[in-house]
Phi, psi and omega in degrees: 000129180295149183305317183297319182291319175305314181294320182294317179298317179291320176304317180290322176299315181298320178298321177291324179297329182282349175280122181290146178265128194244158167061038175277125173307119180306321184295330175287322177300312181297320177295318181292324183276329187246343189077004181248148183259146167279116184279148179285149177251092178275114184281356175283344179279135186308309186294332179285322175301315177297319177293325180295324177292320180295323175294320179295317175297316177297320178299318183296314180293321174293325174295326175297316176299319181296320181288347178298315181237346189074168176251124187266110178212146176291331185224145185296335182286351177265358186281324182308315183290329185284343183274347185303311180302321181293323177294311176310312181296317180299314178303312177294326176297337180253021170085020184257008174049054187280140179201173175290136179293148176264140185279171174302328178285353182091009182261144168284128186234117187277331184275155176085171183272139359263170187276322192225140166244127177230166183231138181220124185052041174070011176250146182273144175220136175262141182229125172259141183254129185224166170228160172213159176250128186298343179286337181240018187295330184260009180264174178272012174305129180284128182226354181236126184232148184214126181231143176297164181215145169295334181234082192288151181267350181263108186235007179225154163282129190193159167291151182238118184241163178227130175247117182235128179262139175280115186250157179213162179270115181265355183173184176223152173210106181065227183274001182256147164276152173259114184256139170229171185243147183252350186171185180206163168233144174243124189234138174268132188265008183306323181255010181297137168248150188229168181244155172239132173229123184285156174221151174256139185216161171222150179266172186299325182300312181289339181272324189245345190280133174292345178282343183268188188266359180280156185258106179273120187275335181200151174204127181217154171262142178236121184268331187295135177078007183281337179256000000 
């Protein structure tokens, strides 16, 4: 192959990569990545009805605890992680044994999807914790992210649920907003569709090291104001 043809083909491949792939069934992504299935959550089944009532009670109690003092954060996108302990405590208090999921290697991993694994009638359920603002709930603002992992947190065939709180700013303290919640939604993710958008990245070594191919144009130390 001629060099010019190779470059042209490579450019075409990169252009195709930059086009997002849309409306992929999330359950197929999970099964392909983990080998485990997202099971349907049929609310017509008696034990699922009972579980949903327990989840509603747990979400309500967790919301009350959150609202006692509020969550202090400078940005709304930091609140989702902060609500997890409230939800775990409420779920465990109602007998659902909520904990951080264990990966394939046997480690508990707090980061990444999903946030919580809980058990009901000896069956596993995964739960993701989110927040939303009612002002942008009907927009195309991206709020759900999922990345592959070498040490996956999904090790069971199970329903995948999402508990999302409607948050609002109830006050200010210093540089922080005081966030409280006005309600919540409980969602089954079995029919969720997702999009894929590629990104290009580089690590610090390739960006800053003189051993790499980047051209560092200038580098200086600043001594003033260090003491």
